[in-house]
C-alpha positions in Angstrom: -37.3 39.0 -12.7 -33.7 39.1 -14.0 -32.5 40.7 -10.7 -34.2 38.1 -8.6 -32.7 35.3 -10.6 -29.3 36.8 -10.2 -29.6 37.1 -6.5 -30.8 33.5 -6.3 -27.6 32.3 -8.1 -25.3 34.4 -5.9 -27.0 33.0 -2.8 -26.6 29.5 -4.1 -22.9 30.0 -4.8 -22.4 31.5 -1.4 -24.1 28.5 0.2 -21.8 26.1 -1.8 -18.7 28.1 -0.8 -19.7 27.9 2.9 -20.2 24.1 2.6 -16.8 23.8 0.9 -15.1 25.8 3.6 -16.6 23.6 6.3 -15.4 20.5 4.4 -11.9 21.9 4.1 -11.8 22.4 7.8 -12.7 18.8 8.7 -9.1 18.7 9.8 -7.7 22.3 10.3 -4.7 22.9 8.1 -2.8 24.6 10.9 -3.2 21.5 13.1 -1.8 19.2 10.5 1.1 21.6 9.6 2.0 22.0 13.2 2.0 18.3 13.7 4.4 17.8 10.8 6.7 20.5 12.1 6.7 19.0 15.6 7.6 15.6 14.2 10.5 17.1 12.3 11.7 18.8 15.5 11.3 15.6 17.5 13.4 13.6 15.1 16.2 16.2 15.0 16.4 16.1 18.8 15.9 12.3 19.3 16.8 10.8 15.9 19.8 8.6 15.0 23.3 9.8 15.6 26.1 9.9 13.1 27.4 6.4 14.1 24.1 4.7 13.1 23.6 3.0 9.8 22.0 5.0 7.0 19.0 2.8 6.8 18.2 3.3 10.5 17.8 7.1 9.9 15.7 6.3 6.8 13.3 4.2 8.8 13.0 6.7 11.6 11.8 9.4 9.2 9.1 7.3 7.5 5.7 8.9 8.1 2.5 7.0 8.7 -1.1 8.2 8.8 -3.2 5.8 11.0 -6.9 5.7 10.3 -9.3 3.9 12.7 -12.7 2.9 11.2 -15.8 1.9 13.1 -15.8 -1.4 11.3 -13.7 -3.6 9.0 -12.4 -1.8 5.9 -13.0 -4.8 3.7 -15.3 -7.1 5.6 -14.5 -10.8 5.2 -13.0 -10.4 1.8 -9.3 -10.6 1.2 -8.4 -7.7 -1.0 -5.1 -8.1 -3.0 -5.5 -4.9 -5.0 -4.2 -1.7 -3.3 -6.6 1.2 -3.2 -5.2 4.3 -5.0 -5.6 7.6 -3.2 -5.1 10.9 -5.0 -2.5 13.3 -3.6 -1.1 16.6 -4.9 2.5 15.6 -4.4 4.1 12.4 -5.7 5.8 10.2 -3.1 7.6 8.2 -5.9 9.5 11.0 -7.4 11.3 12.1 -4.2 11.7 8.5 -3.2 13.6 7.7 -6.4 15.7 10.8 -6.0 16.5 9.9 -2.4 17.4 6.3 -3.2 20.7 7.4 -4.7 22.0 7.6 -1.0 19.8 4.8 0.3 20.7 1.1 0.8 18.2 0.0 -1.8 17.8 1.7 -5.2 14.3 2.7 -6.3 13.4 0.4 -9.2 10.2 -0.1 -11.1 8.9 -3.4 -12.5 6.2 -3.7 -15.2 4.3 -7.0 -15.6 2.4 -7.4 -18.9 0.1 -10.0 -20.5 2.0 -12.7 -22.4 0.5 -11.5 -25.7 1.7 -7.9 -25.0 5.3 -8.5 -23.9 6.7 -7.7 -27.3 4.6 -4.6 -27.8 6.8 -2.3 -25.8 10.3 -2.2 -24.5 12.1 -0.3 -21.7 13.8 1.8 -24.4 10.4 2.7 -25.8 9.3 4.0 -22.5 12.4 6.0 -21.9 11.3 8.1 -24.9 7.6 8.1 -24.0 7.8 8.8 -20.2 9.0 12.0 -18.5 12.6 11.9 -17.4 11.8 11.3 -13.7 9.9 8.1 -14.4 11.8 5.0 -15.5 10.7 1.4 -16.0 13.7 -0.8 -15.1 12.3 -4.2 -16.1 9.4 -5.6 -18.1 8.3 -9.2 -17.8 5.2 -11.3 -18.5 3.2 -13.8 -16.5 5.0 -16.5 -18.5 8.4 -15.3 -17.3 7.2 -15.8 -13.7 6.2 -19.4 -14.6 9.4 -20.2 -16.3 12.4 -17.9 -15.9 11.5 -17.2 -12.2 9.8 -20.5 -11.5 12.1 -21.4 -8.6 10.7 -20.0 -5.4 14.0 -18.4 -4.1 14.9 -16.9 -7.5 11.4 -15.4 -7.9 11.4 -14.0 -4.4 14.9 -12.4 -4.8 13.8 -10.9 -8.1 10.6 -9.3 -6.7 12.4 -8.0 -3.6 14.7 -6.0 -5.9 11.9 -3.6 -6.8 10.2 -0.7 -4.9 7.3 -0.2 -7.3 5.5 -2.9 -9.2 2.9 -2.2 -11.9 0.8 -4.9 -13.6 -1.7 -5.1 -16.4 -5.2 -5.0 -14.7 -6.3 -8.1 -16.6 -3.7 -10.3 -14.9 -3.6 -8.8 -11.4 -5.9 -11.4 -10.0 -3.6 -14.2 -11.2 -0.5 -12.7 -9.7 -0.9 -13.8 -6.0 -0.4 -17.4 -7.2 2.5 -16.5 -9.6 4.3 -14.1 -7.2 3.6 -16.0 -3.9 2.2 -14.7 -0.7 5.5 -13.2 0.4 5.3 -10.4 -2.2 1.9 -9.3 -0.8 3.3 -8.9 2.8 4.9 -5.6 1.8 3.2 -2.7 0.1 6.1 -1.9 -2.2 6.1 -5.4 -3.7 2.3 -5.6 -4.0 1.4 -5.1 -7.7 -0.6 -2.0 -8.6 -3.1 -2.5 -11.4 -2.8 -0.2 -14.5 -4.8 0.1 -17.7 -2.8 -0.9 -20.9 -5.6 -1.2 -23.4 -7.8 1.0 -25.7 -10.5 -0.5 -27.8 -9.5 -3.9 -26.4 -6.0 -3.6 -27.8 -2.7 -2.9 -26.2 -2.0 0.8 -26.5 1.3 2.5 -25.6 -0.4 5.9 -25.0 -2.8 4.3 -22.6 0.0 2.5 -20.8 2.1 5.7 -20.5 -0.8 7.8 -19.2 -1.6 5.1 -16.6 2.0 5.0 -15.4 2.2 8.8 -15.2 -1.1 9.1 -13.4 -0.2 6.7 -10.6 3.5 7.8 -10.3 2.6 11.5 -10.1 -0.7 11.7 -8.3 -1.4 8.5 -6.3 -0.5 6.8 -3.0 -1.3 3.0 -2.9 -3.0 1.8 0.3 -3.6 -1.8 1.4 -7.1 -2.0 2.9 -6.9 -4.3 6.0 -9.7 -6.7 7.1 -9.4 -5.0 10.5 -10.5 -1.5 11.3 -7.1 0.1 11.7 -5.1 1.1 8.6 -1.7 2.5 8.0 -1.1 4.9 5.1 2.6 5.3 4.2 3.3 8.9 3.3 7.0 8.6 2.5 9.8 10.3 4.5 9.7 13.5 6.4 12.9 14.4 4.5 11.3 14.2 1.1 8.8 17.0 1.5 8.3 20.5 2.9 5.8 20.7 5.8 3.4 22.4 3.5 3.6 19.5 0.9 3.1 16.9 3.6 0.2 18.8 5.0 -1.6 18.9 1.6 -1.0 15.2 1.1 -2.3 14.3 4.6 -5.4 16.4 4.2 -6.1 14.9 0.8 -5.8 11.4 2.1 -7.9 12.1 5.2 -10.7 13.7 3.2 -11.1 10.8 0.8 -11.4 8.3 3.6 -13.7 10.4 5.8 -16.0 10.8 2.8 -16.2 7.0 2.1 -15.9 5.4 5.6 -17.0 6.1 9.2 -13.6 7.1 10.3 -13.5 7.9 14.0 -9.8 8.7 14.6 -6.9 9.8 12.5 -3.3 9.9 14.0 0.1 10.9 12.6 3.4 9.4 13.6 6.9 8.5 12.3 8.4 5.1 12.9 10.1 6.4 16.0 7.9 9.2 17.3 4.9 9.5 19.6 1.5 9.5 18.0 -0.1 12.9 17.3 -3.9 13.0 17.0 -5.3 14.9 14.0 -9.0 14.0 13.9 -11.7 12.6 16.2 -15.3 12.1 14.9 -17.4 12.5 18.0 -20.6 11.7 16.1 -19.2 8.3 15.1 -18.0 7.7 18.6 -21.4 8.4 20.0 -23.0 5.9 17.6 -20.3 3.4 18.5 -21.2 3.7 22.2 -24.9 3.4 21.4 -24.3 0.1 19.5 -21.8 -1.4 21.9 -24.3 -4.1 22.9 -25.0 -5.1 19.3 -23.6 -8.4 18.1 -20.2 -8.1 16.4 -18.7 -10.3 13.8 -15.3 -11.9 14.3 -13.8 -9.9 11.4 -14.5 -6.7 13.3 -12.1 -7.9 16.0 -9.2 -8.1 13.5 -6.6 -5.3 13.8 -3.3 -4.7 12.1 -0.4 -3.9 14.5 3.3 -3.9 13.5 2.5 -5.2 10.0 0.5 -8.2 11.1 -3.2 -8.9 11.5 -4.4 -10.0 15.0 -7.7 -11.7 15.9 -8.6 -10.1 19.3 -10.9 -11.4 22.0 -13.6 -9.2 23.3 -11.5 -8.4 26.3 -8.6 -7.4 24.1 -10.9 -5.4 21.9 -12.1 -3.4 25.0 -8.5 -2.9 26.0 -7.7 -1.6 22.6 -10.4 1.1 22.9 -8.6 2.7 25.9 -5.0 2.0 25.0 -2.4 4.5 23.9 -2.0 3.8 20.1 1.7 4.4 20.5 2.0 1.5 22.9 0.0 -1.1 21.0 3.1 -3.0 19.8 4.2 -3.6 23.4 0.7 -4.1 24.8 0.0 -6.9 22.3 3.6 -8.1 22.0 2.7 -11.8 22.7 -0.1 -11.8 20.1 2.2 -10.1 17.5 5.0 -12.6 18.1 2.6 -15.6 17.7 1.0 -14.1 14.6 4.4 -13.5 13.0 5.4 -17.1 13.9 2.2 -18.4 12.2 2.9 -16.3 9.1 6.5 -17.7 8.9 5.1 -21.2 9.2 2.6 -20.5 6.4 5.3 -19.1 4.2 7.6 -22.1 4.9 4.7 -24.4 4.0 4.2 -22.4 0.8 7.9 -22.7 0.0 7.9 -26.5 0.6 4.8 -26.9 -1.5 6.5 -24.9 -4.3 9.6 -27.1 -4.0 7.4 -30.3 -4.1 5.6 -29.2 -7.2 8.9 -28.4 -8.9 10.3 -31.8 -7.9 7.2 -33.6 -9.1 7.4 -31.8 -12.5 11.1 -32.6 -12.8 10.4 -36.3 -12.0 7.6 -36.5 -14.6 9.9 -34.8 -17.2 12.7 -37.2 -16.3 10.4 -40.2 -16.5 9.1 -39.0 -19.9 12.6 -38.5 -21.2 13.7 -41.9 -20.0 10.6 -43.5 -21.6 11.4 -41.8 -24.9 15.0 -42.9 -24.7 14.0 -46.5 -24.0 11.6 -46.4 -26.9 14.3 -45.2 -29.2 16.7 -47.9 -28.0 14.2 -50.6 -28.8 13.6 -49.2 -32.2 
């Protein structure tokens, strides 16, 4: 009896090991590693020359993982909170180290609840956090309403940071406080962190949350369309093996949760390299081609903007070279950016009007008080 039971356990373990091996080979490690090496070689041969600005070469080496889903990543919902993806190698640590020679220094902002703003200081966190993690500024929601109330002042302040962390309990209020411009870029989109234990502010909880995100997470903005870009950092920050491990980790997590049909890898200035194609998903897609599609499924993100495509444009997208999408849809991209600028301008005007109205009311109140005092 004991012998049979032992064999059964061994057999079960062997089965699990086989399944695990197949899962690991969803994208072969060699394929990803070779793609990373090829991109490095391409940039050495075709990258910026010595006469170009430093930030040009920085942009060229930025690496993106492009994931194409069979449907919208978020549906009709507008999701302001970035999704955190686990990776074995931090992108923030090498980013900060590299920023010493970059145009913009890597700075971290922490936004806390008004009631917690005096519970911790930047000096406290210097002692509590590892040496490679620093919090450069701590503010509250109230500071955004008062000290940084003016639209231009607030925007300039936010743009000074590369990494913004915010108490999870106030994240939903930040789009109104920070303005839509902050959410147009991933590095100025607040990342929610836990700061509380037993419903009270806790420094240990805060420190552990910061360390976990800084050392093991990549933030990703889920688009309403079906094409998503995951920013992996610079080719110059990692070894090919480290990048390979990060890419495979990201890919696995999305393949497990979504019906990912294609995964591509590219730098800002390189051709697109295919890493993964799910033939089963593509077969299902072909079979359901005649099904009704909602308008949100015709939304795609190209060159940092979301485009609403017609059915003809959607069909064109299916057969187009992903590396040529920005030129193929240049007109639509230009119009979408113009619309975005108009919306931002309207937001700015609205902010200015609100400030003027408040100032007028305050002035009228002061004048009324002054007149009352004169009469008395």
